[in-house]
Backbone as a chain_set.jsonl record, in Angstrom:
{"seq": "MLVCTITSSFYILPAQIFGGAKKVNVSHVIHDLSFGPKYPGIHNPLDGTARILDDTSGTFKYYIKIVPTEYRYLSKEVLPTNQFSVIEYFVPMRDFDRSWPGQCTC", "coords": {"N": [[109.349, 46.287, 111.237], [106.645, 48.313, 111.766], [105.357, 49.961, 114.475], [102.727, 51.514, 116.045], [101.724, 53.311, 118.836], [99.039, 54.428, 120.641], [97.846, 56.245, 123.273], [94.99, 56.724, 125.164], [92.245, 58.167, 126.991], [89.01, 57.855, 128.466], [86.213, 59.03, 130.32], [83.497, 58.166, 132.378], [81.181, 59.772, 134.171], [79.194, 60.425, 137.152], [76.041, 62.013, 136.62], [74.511, 63.578, 138.361], [74.995, 64.48, 141.739], [74.154, 63.697, 144.955], [74.194, 64.096, 148.445], [76.914, 63.814, 149.084], [80.274, 62.48, 148.434], [80.619, 59.838, 149.367], [78.146, 58.722, 149.031], [77.709, 58.291, 146.363], [76.665, 56.214, 143.851], [78.19, 54.129, 141.73], [77.474, 51.92, 140.314], [77.152, 49.724, 137.496], [76.267, 48.363, 134.261], [77.657, 46.677, 131.567], [76.52, 46.124, 128.593], [77.311, 45.615, 125.945], [80.392, 45.909, 124.402], [82.514, 46.878, 121.932], [85.131, 47.216, 119.505], [84.948, 48.008, 116.571], [83.614, 46.103, 113.733], [81.632, 43.162, 114.444], [82.413, 39.658, 114.336], [81.65, 36.23, 113.404], [81.302, 34.2, 116.265], [82.806, 35.761, 118.008], [83.728, 36.84, 121.26], [83.594, 39.383, 123.386], [85.504, 40.6, 126.146], [84.212, 42.257, 128.1], [81.512, 42.166, 127.647], [78.262, 41.884, 128.902], [78.972, 42.399, 131.527], [78.483, 43.135, 134.931], [78.664, 45.418, 137.516], [77.912, 45.94, 140.661], [77.303, 48.001, 143.373], [76.598, 47.964, 146.781], [76.832, 49.161, 149.415], [78.914, 50.955, 149.349], [81.202, 53.248, 147.761], [83.216, 54.283, 144.974], [85.835, 54.074, 142.508], [85.764, 52.61, 139.372], [88.128, 51.226, 137.24], [89.114, 50.537, 133.996], [91.523, 49.076, 132.071], [92.312, 48.874, 128.822], [93.535, 46.979, 126.123], [93.885, 47.155, 122.73], [93.824, 45.209, 119.802], [94.452, 45.218, 116.416], [92.65, 43.261, 114.072], [92.144, 40.851, 111.517], [89.468, 39.203, 110.206], [88.99, 36.362, 108.331], [86.857, 35.118, 106.002], [85.697, 31.933, 104.668], [85.104, 32.368, 102.054], [87.057, 34.026, 101.224], [86.646, 36.692, 101.722], [87.52, 39.58, 103.595], [87.295, 40.837, 106.858], [88.008, 43.68, 108.469], [88.674, 44.298, 111.826], [88.716, 44.506, 115.441], [90.228, 43.072, 118.361], [90.223, 42.82, 121.971], [91.845, 43.054, 125.165], [91.41, 43.189, 128.739], [92.103, 44.792, 131.845], [90.947, 45.12, 135.075], [90.206, 47.363, 137.73], [89.143, 48.243, 141.032], [88.76, 50.968, 143.07], [88.066, 51.717, 146.258], [86.207, 54.337, 147.936], [87.622, 56.401, 150.439], [87.333, 57.684, 153.771], [88.708, 60.116, 153.958], [89.048, 60.986, 151.357], [89.013, 63.458, 148.795], [88.143, 63.729, 146.265], [85.609, 63.095, 143.75], [83.946, 59.978, 143.023], [85.123, 58.39, 140.099], [86.315, 60.653, 139.117], [89.053, 62.038, 137.416], [92.271, 61.557, 138.621], [94.7, 61.946, 137.621]], "CA": [[107.992, 46.306, 111.713], [106.222, 49.619, 112.24], [104.387, 49.843, 115.559], [102.235, 52.795, 116.543], [101.0, 53.197, 120.095], [98.274, 55.617, 120.998], [97.233, 56.126, 124.586], [93.855, 57.628, 125.283], [91.39, 57.919, 128.151], [87.708, 58.492, 128.517], [85.639, 58.903, 131.649], [82.052, 58.231, 132.539], [81.0, 60.33, 135.508], [77.799, 60.623, 137.56], [75.445, 63.254, 136.131], [74.088, 64.354, 139.517], [75.535, 63.953, 142.989], [73.417, 64.131, 146.135], [74.578, 63.453, 149.697], [78.353, 63.688, 149.268], [80.994, 61.493, 147.629], [80.422, 58.472, 149.875], [76.808, 58.272, 148.648], [77.619, 58.152, 144.909], [76.608, 54.822, 143.425], [78.723, 54.005, 140.377], [77.11, 50.612, 139.766], [76.916, 49.8, 136.06], [76.212, 47.144, 133.455], [78.162, 46.844, 130.208], [75.813, 45.138, 127.776], [78.07, 45.283, 124.748], [81.474, 46.833, 124.114], [83.379, 46.368, 120.878], [85.902, 48.206, 118.768], [84.894, 47.569, 115.185], [82.544, 45.145, 113.422], [81.69, 41.838, 115.07], [82.504, 38.523, 113.42], [81.048, 35.044, 114.015], [81.989, 33.549, 117.38], [83.578, 36.674, 118.868], [83.241, 37.137, 122.61], [84.376, 40.463, 123.966], [85.631, 40.313, 127.574], [83.357, 43.033, 128.996], [80.095, 41.984, 127.321], [77.462, 41.309, 129.973], [79.597, 42.646, 132.826], [77.707, 43.94, 135.878], [79.378, 45.796, 138.742], [76.877, 46.508, 141.509], [77.768, 48.394, 144.701], [75.477, 48.081, 147.714], [77.006, 50.074, 150.544], [80.183, 51.671, 149.234], [81.4, 53.962, 146.506], [84.602, 54.243, 144.554], [86.096, 54.265, 141.099], [86.125, 51.455, 138.554], [89.056, 51.564, 136.166], [89.321, 49.468, 133.022], [92.643, 49.316, 131.171], [91.991, 48.061, 127.657], [94.528, 46.914, 125.045], [93.181, 46.816, 121.498], [94.678, 44.611, 118.787], [93.801, 45.126, 115.105], [92.441, 41.865, 113.682], [91.434, 40.592, 110.265], [88.732, 37.937, 110.171], [88.913, 35.93, 106.937], [85.818, 34.137, 105.711], [86.089, 30.898, 103.711], [84.933, 32.944, 100.714], [88.205, 34.918, 101.042], [86.309, 38.053, 102.134], [88.248, 39.984, 104.801], [86.593, 41.802, 107.707], [88.922, 44.307, 109.424], [88.032, 44.583, 113.11], [89.669, 44.555, 116.555], [90.008, 42.315, 119.581], [90.842, 43.542, 123.078], [91.949, 42.459, 126.499], [91.095, 44.205, 129.741], [92.457, 44.634, 133.257], [89.965, 45.92, 135.816], [90.513, 47.708, 139.114], [88.169, 49.022, 141.782], [89.383, 51.707, 144.179], [86.981, 52.211, 147.116], [86.329, 55.663, 148.556], [88.04, 56.432, 151.845], [86.719, 58.812, 154.48], [89.449, 61.363, 153.778], [89.144, 61.337, 149.937], [88.426, 64.751, 148.452], [87.662, 63.716, 144.884], [84.393, 62.321, 143.51], [84.185, 58.72, 142.303], [85.19, 58.538, 138.655], [87.058, 61.853, 138.744], [90.447, 61.762, 137.051], [93.266, 62.051, 139.567], [95.986, 61.785, 136.92]], "C": [[107.701, 47.697, 112.267], [105.144, 49.426, 113.296], [104.014, 51.241, 116.035], [101.447, 52.548, 117.82], [100.311, 54.516, 120.381], [97.633, 55.351, 122.352], [96.127, 57.165, 124.689], [93.052, 57.246, 126.512], [90.021, 58.514, 127.902], [87.08, 58.145, 129.848], [84.127, 58.968, 131.567], [81.811, 58.628, 133.987], [79.529, 60.436, 135.856], [77.286, 61.978, 137.089], [75.04, 64.167, 137.288], [74.602, 63.675, 140.775], [74.768, 64.565, 144.145], [73.982, 63.41, 147.351], [76.063, 63.24, 149.894], [78.949, 62.508, 148.517], [80.76, 60.059, 148.077], [79.079, 57.888, 149.459], [76.661, 58.045, 147.14], [77.689, 56.677, 144.533], [77.054, 54.745, 141.966], [78.502, 52.603, 139.813], [76.821, 50.762, 138.279], [76.854, 48.409, 135.443], [76.744, 47.495, 132.079], [77.505, 45.748, 129.372], [76.671, 44.668, 126.612], [79.149, 46.338, 124.536], [82.361, 46.198, 123.059], [84.074, 47.534, 120.197], [85.991, 47.726, 117.325], [83.788, 46.553, 114.98], [82.747, 43.818, 114.154], [81.797, 40.765, 113.991], [81.983, 37.287, 114.132], [81.92, 34.45, 115.125], [82.788, 34.47, 118.285], [82.905, 36.809, 120.231], [84.151, 38.202, 123.183], [84.359, 40.356, 125.488], [84.72, 41.103, 128.51], [81.865, 42.892, 128.689], [79.361, 41.3, 128.472], [78.032, 41.499, 131.364], [78.703, 43.534, 133.69], [78.566, 44.188, 137.114], [78.391, 46.576, 139.6], [77.466, 46.768, 142.892], [76.568, 48.582, 145.613], [75.678, 49.167, 148.759], [78.335, 50.81, 150.519], [80.202, 52.45, 147.925], [82.88, 53.903, 146.179], [84.709, 54.478, 143.073], [86.446, 52.942, 140.452], [87.044, 51.941, 137.457], [89.249, 50.328, 135.293], [90.477, 49.881, 132.109], [92.499, 48.336, 130.018], [93.131, 48.144, 126.65], [93.812, 46.385, 123.806], [94.195, 46.31, 120.468], [93.918, 44.566, 117.463], [93.766, 43.663, 114.639], [91.754, 41.813, 112.328], [90.78, 39.229, 110.367], [88.553, 37.57, 108.71], [87.865, 34.827, 106.799], [86.357, 33.102, 104.738], [85.978, 31.401, 102.276], [86.067, 33.896, 100.343], [87.899, 36.381, 101.372], [87.006, 38.357, 103.464], [87.433, 41.041, 105.541], [87.604, 42.413, 108.672], [88.165, 44.703, 110.694], [89.104, 44.643, 114.189], [89.252, 43.573, 117.642], [90.617, 43.139, 120.717], [90.906, 42.684, 124.32], [91.747, 43.574, 127.505], [91.633, 43.795, 131.112], [91.559, 45.603, 134.01], [90.431, 46.146, 137.241], [89.309, 48.416, 139.732], [88.894, 49.659, 142.943], [88.259, 52.262, 145.043], [87.271, 53.605, 147.659], [86.789, 55.48, 150.002], [87.461, 57.681, 152.479], [87.407, 60.139, 154.21], [89.616, 61.761, 152.306], [88.432, 62.654, 149.658], [87.879, 64.779, 147.03], [86.412, 62.848, 144.783], [84.741, 61.023, 142.812], [84.159, 58.972, 140.805], [85.978, 59.747, 138.199], [88.511, 61.473, 138.449], [91.379, 62.368, 138.09], [94.657, 61.94, 138.959], [96.816, 63.045, 137.017]], "O": [[108.424, 48.196, 113.131], [104.124, 48.791, 113.031], [104.879, 52.045, 116.382], [100.593, 51.663, 117.864], [100.932, 55.58, 120.364], [96.956, 54.341, 122.541], [96.313, 58.332, 124.344], [93.167, 56.128, 127.015], [89.878, 59.532, 127.224], [87.371, 57.104, 130.436], [83.56, 59.73, 130.784], [82.189, 57.909, 134.912], [78.69, 60.529, 134.959], [78.005, 62.976, 137.15], [75.204, 65.384, 137.21], [74.638, 62.448, 140.862], [74.728, 65.785, 144.305], [74.225, 62.206, 147.282], [76.443, 62.524, 150.821], [78.225, 61.642, 148.024], [80.71, 59.154, 147.244], [78.892, 56.673, 149.528], [75.589, 57.645, 146.686], [78.653, 55.985, 144.86], [76.365, 55.242, 141.074], [79.247, 52.151, 138.943], [76.309, 51.793, 137.842], [77.319, 47.426, 136.018], [76.335, 48.494, 131.487], [77.895, 44.583, 129.444], [76.749, 43.473, 126.327], [78.85, 47.532, 124.496], [82.897, 45.109, 123.263], [83.651, 48.685, 120.306], [86.98, 47.118, 116.916], [83.098, 46.178, 115.929], [83.872, 43.41, 114.441], [81.324, 40.951, 112.869], [81.882, 37.291, 115.359], [83.117, 34.228, 114.941], [83.395, 34.0, 119.248], [81.681, 36.883, 120.335], [85.331, 37.959, 123.435], [83.317, 40.054, 126.07], [84.474, 40.652, 129.629], [81.038, 43.449, 129.41], [79.796, 40.256, 128.958], [77.609, 40.816, 132.296], [78.221, 44.569, 133.229], [79.127, 43.252, 137.684], [78.073, 47.728, 139.306], [78.051, 45.877, 143.506], [75.621, 49.284, 145.256], [74.797, 50.001, 148.968], [78.827, 51.24, 151.563], [79.307, 52.309, 147.092], [83.697, 53.517, 147.016], [83.795, 55.015, 142.448], [87.327, 52.228, 140.93], [86.772, 52.955, 136.814], [89.51, 49.23, 135.785], [90.411, 50.919, 131.452], [92.555, 47.121, 130.21], [93.634, 49.227, 126.354], [93.213, 45.309, 123.829], [95.265, 46.89, 120.285], [92.856, 43.948, 117.384], [94.741, 42.928, 114.799], [90.887, 42.634, 112.029], [91.452, 38.221, 110.587], [88.028, 38.363, 107.929], [87.975, 33.757, 107.398], [87.353, 33.346, 104.056], [86.677, 30.914, 101.387], [86.043, 34.505, 99.273], [88.794, 37.225, 101.31], [87.073, 37.502, 104.348], [86.947, 42.003, 104.947], [88.027, 41.739, 109.611], [87.132, 45.369, 110.625], [90.283, 44.814, 113.878], [88.068, 43.284, 117.814], [91.421, 44.039, 120.477], [90.143, 41.734, 124.501], [91.891, 44.753, 127.181], [91.618, 42.621, 131.483], [91.426, 46.766, 133.629], [90.979, 45.248, 137.882], [88.553, 49.099, 139.04], [89.567, 48.976, 143.715], [87.562, 53.183, 144.619], [88.426, 54.0, 147.819], [86.396, 54.535, 150.685], [87.133, 58.638, 151.778], [86.758, 61.185, 154.232], [90.26, 62.771, 152.021], [87.372, 62.928, 150.222], [87.226, 65.744, 146.633], [86.181, 61.976, 145.621], [85.729, 60.962, 142.081], [83.285, 59.676, 140.299], [86.286, 59.867, 137.014], [89.11, 60.673, 139.168], [91.284, 63.555, 138.401], [95.658, 61.853, 139.671], [97.926, 63.095, 136.487]]}, "num_chains": 1, "name": "protein.A"}
């Protein structure tokens, strides 16, 4: 069995920052996230996810594992696509933090 693992990262950062790091609101809504074509009955784990912050700031981290998938129709047609699982973390800002929310600290 040949297994290839590729690790990658991408970041979504605030475009403008006013009032310091503690004032950055990283609230967000994920309407639709998929990796490949959709097939009947698929439900992706982050679709419709809303993360709203009222009085704090911090960094949301999503660790996603993608699995190649073939959906086979009754007509024998094959649709190559992907499924994924996700683990989510939120790290709140602390008074002594020097980095901006969403900034890579790797």
